[in-house]
C-alpha positions in Angstrom: 145.2 116.1 63.8 142.4 114.6 66.4 138.8 114.6 65.5 136.4 117.3 66.7 135.0 117.1 70.0 131.2 117.2 71.0 131.3 120.8 71.9 133.0 121.7 68.6 130.4 119.7 66.6 127.4 121.3 68.6 128.7 124.8 67.8 128.9 124.2 64.2 125.6 122.3 63.8 123.7 124.9 65.9 125.7 128.0 64.8 126.1 129.2 68.4 129.3 130.0 70.4 132.6 130.8 69.4 132.9 127.7 67.3 136.0 125.7 66.3 139.2 127.5 65.1 139.7 128.0 61.2 142.3 125.2 61.7 139.7 122.8 62.9 137.3 123.9 60.2 139.9 122.7 57.7 140.0 119.4 59.5 136.4 118.9 58.9 136.9 119.6 55.2 139.5 116.9 55.0 138.3 114.3 57.4 135.5 112.1 55.9 134.4 110.9 59.5 134.0 114.4 60.9 132.2 115.6 57.8 129.7 112.7 58.0 129.3 113.3 61.7 128.6 117.1 61.3 126.3 116.1 58.4 124.1 113.8 60.5 123.9 116.8 63.3 122.9 119.5 60.7 120.0 116.9 59.6 118.9 116.6 63.3 118.8 120.4 63.7 117.0 120.9 60.5 114.5 118.3 61.5 113.9 119.9 64.9 113.6 123.5 63.6 110.8 122.2 61.1 108.5 120.8 63.5 105.2 122.2 63.4 101.6 121.6 64.7 100.9 119.7 61.5 103.3 117.0 62.8 101.2 116.1 65.7 99.7 112.6 65.6 95.9 111.7 65.7 94.5 109.0 68.1 95.3 105.4 67.0 92.7 103.2 66.0 90.5 101.4 68.6 92.2 98.1 67.8 95.5 99.6 69.2 93.7 100.4 72.5 92.3 96.8 72.8 95.6 95.3 72.1 97.4 97.4 74.6 94.8 96.8 77.4 94.9 93.0 76.7 98.9 93.1 76.8 98.8 94.9 80.1 95.9 92.8 81.6 93.9 95.9 82.1 90.4 94.1 81.9 87.5 94.7 79.7 86.0 97.6 81.9 88.6 100.0 80.1 87.6 100.9 76.7 88.4 104.0 74.5 85.4 106.2 73.7 84.9 106.9 70.0 86.9 109.7 68.6 88.5 110.7 71.9 91.8 109.0 71.8 91.8 108.2 75.5 90.4 105.6 77.9 87.2 105.8 79.9 85.4 103.5 82.4 82.2 101.8 82.4 80.3 101.5 85.8 81.1 98.3 87.8 80.3 97.1 91.2 83.7 95.6 91.9 85.6 96.2 95.3 87.2 99.4 96.0 90.7 98.0 95.5 89.9 96.8 92.0 88.4 100.2 91.1 91.7 102.0 92.4 93.6 99.6 90.2 91.4 100.6 87.3 91.9 104.4 88.0 95.7 103.8 87.9 95.4 101.9 84.8 93.5 104.7 83.2 96.6 106.8 83.8 99.0 104.3 82.4 97.0 103.6 79.4 97.2 106.9 77.6 101.0 107.0 77.9 101.4 103.5 76.5 98.9 104.3 73.7 100.9 107.5 72.9 104.0 105.6 72.5 102.2 103.0 70.4 100.6 105.6 68.2 103.9 107.4 67.7 105.5 104.3 66.5 102.6 103.2 64.3 102.3 106.9 62.8 106.0 106.9 62.2 105.7 103.6 60.3 102.9 104.6 58.3 104.3 107.9 57.4 107.7 106.2 56.3 105.8 103.9 54.0 103.6 106.6 52.4 106.5 108.9 51.9 109.5 106.6 51.3 111.2 107.3 48.0 114.7 107.0 46.6 117.3 108.3 49.3 119.1 111.6 49.1 122.8 111.5 48.7 124.6 114.2 50.4 128.1 115.4 49.5 130.8 116.3 52.0 130.5 119.3 54.1 132.8 122.1 53.3 133.8 125.4 55.1 132.3 129.0 54.3 135.3 131.2 55.3 134.7 134.8 56.3 135.3 137.8 53.8 133.4 140.9 54.4 132.1 140.2 57.7 134.9 139.3 60.2 134.0 136.5 62.5 131.2 134.9 60.4 131.8 131.4 59.3 129.7 128.6 58.1 129.2 125.2 56.2 127.8 124.2 53.0 127.1 120.7 51.2 125.5 119.5 48.1 122.4 117.0 48.4 121.4 115.1 45.4 117.5 114.6 46.0 117.0 112.7 42.7 118.8 111.9 39.4 117.8 115.6 38.3 117.1 117.5 41.7 119.7 119.1 43.6 119.9 121.3 46.8 122.4 123.1 48.7 122.2 123.2 52.6 123.7 126.3 54.0 124.5 127.4 57.7 126.2 130.4 58.6 126.9 131.7 62.1 127.8 134.9 63.7 126.1 137.1 61.0 125.5 140.5 62.2 121.7 142.0 62.0 121.2 143.7 58.9 118.3 146.1 57.5 118.4 144.0 54.2 118.9 140.3 53.8 121.5 137.7 53.3 121.6 136.1 49.7 123.2 132.9 48.6 124.8 132.4 45.2 126.6 130.2 43.0 129.7 131.7 41.6 132.3 130.7 39.0 136.1 131.0 39.5 136.4 134.4 38.1 133.7 135.7 40.5 131.9 137.2 37.5 129.2 134.7 36.7 126.7 134.3 39.4 123.4 132.5 40.0 121.1 133.7 42.9 119.6 130.8 44.7 117.6 132.5 47.6 118.1 134.0 51.0 119.1 132.8 54.4 116.4 132.4 57.2 116.8 134.5 60.3 118.8 131.8 62.1 121.4 131.7 59.3 120.4 128.5 57.5 118.7 127.6 54.3 118.0 124.7 52.0 117.7 125.8 48.5 117.1 124.0 45.0 119.7 124.4 42.2 118.3 125.1 39.0 118.6 121.9 36.8 120.3 123.7 34.0 123.2 124.9 36.1 126.7 123.3 35.7 128.2 123.0 39.2 131.5 122.4 37.5 131.4 125.9 36.0 130.0 127.4 39.3 131.9 125.6 42.0 131.7 128.4 44.7 129.0 129.3 47.2 128.8 133.0 48.1 126.5 134.6 50.9 126.2 138.4 50.1 124.9 141.2 52.3 121.9 142.8 50.2 120.0 146.0 50.8 116.3 146.0 50.5 116.4 148.5 47.6 114.8 146.4 44.9 118.1 145.9 43.0 118.7 142.2 42.4 122.1 142.2 41.6 125.1 141.1 43.8 125.8 143.8 46.3 129.6 143.4 46.1 129.8 142.6 49.7 130.4 138.9 50.4 130.0 137.8 54.1 131.4 134.3 53.5 132.5 132.2 50.6 133.5 128.5 49.9 133.8 125.7 47.6 130.9 123.2 47.0 131.9 119.6 46.6 130.0 116.6 45.3 
């Protein structure tokens, strides 16, 4: 069977549109290349959805401005004011043609500096936060049960030697007055471990308790729960699938 196309990957990653057929979902479960590609797209989607105002970068050091001005031959009359993150001009008596060039340069400099600041900020953040790489398992399908048309994906991520997470994405879930709960489940469907709830967009990244044996709880179940204070499984499962890795 042919690999998934761009539109099919997009529908799966974003949880929008009609999505691939169940037969194509089965192909993702069996095809290592498609599974890896979907995993990469899901990481991009999660990163985009997690962006906040805290991710905005501060102005670069003065040395960055000076280096950029020197590289672009902008001249000493351009300098960044303290704490402003942008260039300014000091009075000069040069011909109007030179002053016009200075004004155009003042427009070029912030854009160039922003690119440099983004690069330096990303490198600094990477050095400060780098740790052992996570190991993601294959993406597997969550098949519809009590909610016709719903479908999704799940995969296991080993964050460290002891820490594990499940990444869940479910599409086409109907609105509910309650919430959708993610569970680990054994083969007999009698032993369940609650992990947490889906966000409004049908996604969740949830930690797995370290004492839980995934060999004894190989299934992931998403139930429809009422907001009645009862933490037990409602008995209505929207989707379910096997967790590999």
